[in-house]
Backbone as ProteinMPNN parsed JSONL, in Angstrom:
{"seq_chain_A": "CFALKVQGNSMIDAGINDGDWVIIEKNNKIIKSKVLAILIDSQEVTLKYAKLVDKNLVQLIPANKNLKPKSYHFERIEVQGIVIGQIRVL", "coords_chain_A": {"N_chain_A": [[0.843, -1.191, 0.0], [0.281, 2.33, -0.439], [0.285, 5.924, 0.084], [-1.475, 8.814, -1.113], [-1.648, 12.316, -1.551], [-4.502, 14.186, -2.101], [-5.205, 16.372, -4.758], [-7.268, 18.719, -6.01], [-10.696, 18.593, -7.281], [-12.043, 16.516, -8.517], [-13.216, 14.187, -7.563], [-15.171, 14.713, -5.682], [-17.892, 14.046, -5.345], [-17.722, 11.464, -4.587], [-16.902, 11.676, -2.081], [-14.257, 12.309, -1.73], [-12.016, 14.722, -1.108], [-10.191, 17.771, -1.934], [-6.993, 17.95, -0.549], [-7.326, 15.762, 1.13], [-5.958, 12.603, 2.223], [-5.395, 9.588, 0.545], [-5.43, 6.059, 0.803], [-3.831, 3.658, -1.039], [-4.152, 0.493, -2.401], [-1.951, -1.578, -3.989], [-2.545, -2.585, -7.288], [-3.094, -3.708, -10.558], [-5.287, -3.803, -12.2], [-8.325, -2.86, -13.865], [-11.13, -2.244, -12.04], [-14.477, -2.35, -11.941], [-16.587, 0.122, -10.564], [-14.878, 0.81, -8.483], [-12.745, 3.239, -6.983], [-9.916, 4.278, -8.601], [-6.341, 4.677, -8.664], [-4.636, 6.127, -11.176], [-2.036, 6.243, -13.458], [-1.152, 8.562, -15.864], [0.262, 8.85, -19.014], [2.791, 8.353, -17.937], [3.306, 10.437, -16.189], [1.422, 11.929, -14.535], [-0.666, 11.243, -11.721], [-3.986, 10.276, -11.29], [-7.153, 10.18, -9.619], [-9.854, 8.237, -10.351], [-12.924, 6.712, -11.539], [-12.991, 3.91, -13.734], [-13.648, 2.715, -17.022], [-13.736, 0.192, -19.399], [-13.863, 0.856, -22.737], [-13.402, -0.325, -25.184], [-11.086, -2.818, -26.436], [-8.882, -1.182, -26.75], [-9.36, 1.3, -25.635], [-9.912, 3.338, -22.795], [-12.131, 4.766, -20.523], [-11.972, 7.412, -18.292], [-13.616, 8.329, -15.433], [-14.818, 11.007, -13.673], [-15.963, 11.803, -10.307], [-17.683, 14.06, -10.121], [-20.152, 16.168, -10.868], [-19.799, 18.374, -12.458], [-17.727, 17.896, -14.159], [-16.492, 16.199, -17.076], [-16.195, 12.83, -18.381], [-13.07, 11.468, -19.609], [-11.397, 9.981, -22.368], [-8.843, 7.567, -22.977], [-6.215, 6.036, -24.839], [-5.371, 2.677, -24.183], [-2.621, 2.137, -23.839], [-1.619, 4.499, -22.834], [-2.201, 4.725, -20.181], [-1.746, 3.554, -16.781], [-2.814, 1.47, -14.346], [-2.443, 2.053, -10.975], [-3.437, 1.301, -8.514], [-6.075, 0.589, -6.066], [-8.305, 2.648, -4.282], [-8.463, 2.253, -0.879], [-8.767, 3.382, 1.534], [-9.105, 6.442, 3.469], [-7.993, 9.597, 4.651], [-8.789, 12.46, 6.377], [-7.571, 15.533, 7.124], [-8.206, 17.917, 9.441]], "CA_chain_A": [[0.0, 0.0, 0.0], [0.948, 3.629, -0.37], [-0.649, 7.027, 0.286], [-1.391, 9.956, -2.011], [-2.396, 13.502, -1.13], [-5.417, 14.579, -3.169], [-5.199, 17.751, -5.229], [-8.345, 18.919, -6.969], [-12.048, 18.274, -6.848], [-12.68, 15.621, -9.484], [-13.878, 13.043, -6.929], [-15.906, 15.2, -4.505], [-19.161, 13.336, -5.173], [-17.381, 10.18, -3.955], [-16.45, 12.0, -0.733], [-12.809, 12.516, -1.708], [-11.846, 16.167, -1.256], [-8.867, 18.366, -2.044], [-6.275, 17.936, 0.724], [-7.423, 14.453, 1.777], [-4.988, 11.565, 1.905], [-6.027, 8.307, 0.24], [-4.581, 4.872, 0.889], [-3.954, 2.898, -2.282], [-3.655, -0.882, -2.417], [-1.403, -1.825, -5.323], [-3.311, -3.472, -8.153], [-2.945, -3.175, -11.912], [-6.471, -4.129, -12.977], [-9.488, -1.986, -13.794], [-12.224, -2.887, -11.32], [-15.671, -1.511, -12.066], [-17.169, 0.737, -9.368], [-13.847, 1.136, -7.5], [-11.938, 4.412, -7.304], [-8.578, 3.813, -8.939], [-5.236, 5.6, -8.89], [-4.22, 5.818, -12.54], [-0.929, 7.031, -13.983], [-1.388, 8.936, -17.254], [1.456, 9.245, -19.77], [3.95, 8.222, -17.047], [3.599, 11.742, -15.614], [0.544, 12.377, -13.459], [-1.592, 10.258, -11.17], [-5.326, 10.801, -11.07], [-8.126, 9.274, -9.02], [-11.055, 8.194, -11.175], [-13.52, 5.434, -11.906], [-12.549, 3.584, -15.09], [-14.519, 1.819, -17.781], [-13.181, -0.223, -20.682], [-14.758, 1.145, -23.848], [-13.079, -1.47, -26.039], [-9.773, -3.356, -26.048], [-7.841, -0.158, -26.868], [-9.78, 2.585, -25.095], [-10.388, 3.359, -21.409], [-12.76, 6.028, -20.141], [-11.77, 7.779, -16.898], [-14.85, 8.998, -15.061], [-14.737, 11.724, -12.397], [-17.145, 11.82, -9.455], [-18.01, 15.479, -9.973], [-21.129, 16.393, -11.927], [-19.367, 19.486, -13.299], [-16.629, 17.445, -15.017], [-16.856, 15.159, -18.035], [-15.218, 11.74, -18.541], [-12.079, 11.573, -20.685], [-10.979, 8.67, -22.869], [-7.414, 7.421, -23.272], [-5.781, 4.747, -25.363], [-4.935, 1.826, -23.085], [-1.17, 2.209, -23.611], [-1.278, 5.769, -22.171], [-2.504, 4.693, -18.752], [-1.309, 2.413, -15.976], [-3.509, 1.429, -13.058], [-1.496, 1.931, -9.864], [-4.073, 0.624, -7.399], [-7.448, 0.858, -5.679], [-8.456, 3.402, -3.028], [-9.028, 1.392, 0.165], [-8.929, 4.168, 2.761], [-9.028, 7.882, 3.3], [-7.727, 10.358, 5.862], [-9.073, 13.883, 6.2], [-6.937, 16.326, 8.173], [-8.993, 19.143, 9.628]], "C_chain_A": [[0.88, 1.243, 0.0], [-0.129, 4.709, -0.228], [-0.397, 8.125, -0.735], [-2.172, 11.117, -1.403], [-3.206, 13.998, -2.321], [-5.272, 16.068, -3.469], [-6.307, 17.866, -6.263], [-9.676, 18.409, -6.454], [-12.775, 17.291, -7.763], [-13.436, 14.456, -8.843], [-14.723, 13.448, -5.723], [-17.233, 14.486, -4.279], [-18.962, 11.916, -4.642], [-16.846, 10.407, -2.545], [-14.956, 12.19, -0.603], [-12.549, 13.972, -2.066], [-10.39, 16.58, -1.392], [-8.221, 18.404, -0.66], [-6.377, 16.628, 1.493], [-6.218, 13.591, 1.409], [-5.776, 10.302, 1.606], [-4.984, 7.206, 0.335], [-4.877, 4.01, -0.327], [-3.364, 1.512, -2.087], [-3.207, -1.174, -3.84], [-2.215, -2.898, -6.043], [-3.202, -2.882, -9.548], [-4.141, -3.464, -12.807], [-7.555, -3.059, -12.805], [-10.616, -2.771, -13.137], [-13.403, -1.916, -11.325], [-16.175, -1.102, -10.689], [-16.164, 0.995, -8.243], [-13.111, 2.396, -7.949], [-10.497, 3.945, -7.47], [-7.586, 4.975, -8.98], [-4.629, 5.197, -10.227], [-3.135, 6.794, -12.976], [-1.181, 7.283, -15.473], [-0.084, 9.421, -17.872], [2.73, 9.234, -18.923], [4.294, 9.531, -16.338], [2.729, 12.122, -14.431], [-0.38, 11.257, -13.017], [-2.917, 10.948, -10.911], [-6.172, 9.742, -10.385], [-9.392, 9.359, -9.847], [-11.654, 6.787, -11.137], [-13.056, 5.164, -13.336], [-13.49, 2.57, -15.72], [-13.816, 1.48, -19.087], [-14.218, 0.04, -21.76], [-14.631, 0.041, -24.892], [-11.67, -1.92, -25.671], [-8.652, -2.323, -26.089], [-8.142, 1.139, -26.132], [-10.363, 2.438, -23.695], [-10.972, 4.737, -21.147], [-12.526, 6.243, -18.653], [-12.902, 8.712, -16.496], [-14.695, 9.679, -13.705], [-16.036, 11.571, -11.61], [-17.416, 13.281, -9.091], [-18.911, 15.826, -11.15], [-20.745, 17.541, -12.861], [-18.241, 19.11, -14.267], [-17.094, 16.304, -15.912], [-15.788, 14.062, -18.066], [-14.258, 12.036, -19.696], [-11.658, 10.162, -21.076], [-9.508, 8.699, -23.244], [-7.17, 6.071, -23.925], [-5.13, 3.975, -24.222], [-3.44, 1.949, -22.806], [-0.744, 3.503, -22.929], [-1.489, 5.741, -20.668], [-1.932, 3.446, -18.092], [-2.023, 2.485, -14.63], [-2.475, 1.168, -11.971], [-2.108, 1.18, -8.687], [-5.492, 1.1, -7.15], [-7.446, 1.649, -4.372], [-9.148, 2.488, -2.008], [-9.243, 2.147, 1.481], [-8.727, 5.636, 2.485], [-8.802, 8.537, 4.648], [-7.992, 11.82, 5.541], [-8.467, 14.614, 7.393], [-7.693, 17.635, 8.269], [-8.178, 20.263, 10.221]], "O_chain_A": [[2.049, 1.209, 0.383], [-1.316, 4.433, -0.402], [0.734, 8.343, -1.169], [-3.233, 10.918, -0.81], [-2.669, 14.205, -3.41], [-5.222, 16.904, -2.566], [-6.28, 17.178, -7.284], [-9.776, 17.871, -5.352], [-14.005, 17.25, -7.772], [-14.226, 13.799, -9.521], [-14.968, 12.63, -4.837], [-17.659, 14.333, -3.134], [-19.931, 11.245, -4.287], [-16.394, 9.471, -1.886], [-14.431, 12.229, 0.51], [-12.825, 14.405, -3.185], [-9.478, 15.842, -1.017], [-8.849, 18.849, 0.3], [-5.596, 16.399, 2.417], [-5.549, 13.832, 0.404], [-6.72, 9.973, 2.325], [-3.817, 7.396, -0.008], [-6.029, 3.677, -0.606], [-2.218, 1.369, -1.661], [-3.985, -1.038, -4.785], [-2.525, -3.955, -5.493], [-3.218, -1.661, -9.698], [-4.036, -3.384, -14.031], [-7.681, -2.442, -11.747], [-11.009, -3.832, -13.62], [-13.327, -0.813, -10.784], [-16.182, -1.908, -9.759], [-16.572, 1.367, -7.143], [-12.88, 2.599, -9.141], [-9.935, 3.298, -6.586], [-7.951, 6.109, -9.291], [-4.165, 4.069, -10.394], [-3.296, 8.01, -12.876], [-1.396, 6.348, -16.244], [0.59, 10.293, -17.323], [3.645, 10.021, -19.168], [5.437, 9.728, -15.928], [3.245, 12.592, -13.417], [-0.82, 10.434, -13.82], [-2.964, 12.059, -10.383], [-5.936, 8.545, -10.552], [-9.946, 10.444, -10.024], [-10.996, 5.817, -10.761], [-12.759, 6.104, -14.073], [-14.045, 1.699, -15.051], [-13.355, 2.371, -19.799], [-15.327, -0.494, -21.705], [-15.628, -0.46, -25.412], [-11.115, -1.442, -24.682], [-7.582, -2.554, -25.526], [-7.265, 1.994, -26.013], [-11.181, 1.557, -23.43], [-10.377, 5.752, -21.507], [-12.837, 5.373, -17.84], [-13.126, 9.747, -17.124], [-14.466, 9.009, -12.698], [-17.08, 11.248, -12.176], [-17.383, 13.672, -7.924], [-18.478, 15.781, -12.301], [-21.312, 17.666, -13.947], [-17.848, 19.923, -15.103], [-17.984, 15.538, -15.543], [-14.615, 14.329, -17.809], [-14.595, 12.759, -20.633], [-11.573, 9.267, -20.236], [-8.991, 9.695, -23.753], [-7.835, 5.085, -23.606], [-4.422, 4.551, -23.396], [-3.028, 1.873, -21.649], [0.398, 3.6, -22.482], [-1.015, 6.625, -19.955], [-1.673, 2.432, -18.741], [-1.854, 3.442, -13.875], [-1.727, 0.192, -12.031], [-1.399, 0.501, -7.944], [-6.043, 1.899, -7.907], [-6.672, 1.35, -3.462], [-10.261, 2.014, -2.235], [-9.829, 1.613, 2.422], [-8.248, 6.032, 1.423], [-9.344, 8.099, 5.663], [-7.483, 12.353, 4.555], [-8.817, 14.338, 8.54], [-7.803, 18.373, 7.29], [-8.699, 21.357, 10.438]]}, "name": "protein", "num_of_chains": 1, "seq": "CFALKVQGNSMIDAGINDGDWVIIEKNNKIIKSKVLAILIDSQEVTLKYAKLVDKNLVQLIPANKNLKPKSYHFERIEVQGIVIGQIRVL"}
């Protein structure tokens, strides 16, 4: 497992807020209905739900009604793990 500090508001409707810490259990598979930590273009990690569109395309879905899903070719992303816990520092 490892921890990430959340930056941004893309997952607020899932209760994950800017400044929270999330605990990630390492896993490299897309699991429907789980919040995943996903590395994009070997540069940035994002927390999103993911859906396989076809064998080459993955849709990353935010939990914020003001944001739209984005699609990526499968080779551009790498699933780092699943969110299994959260810490909010007040």
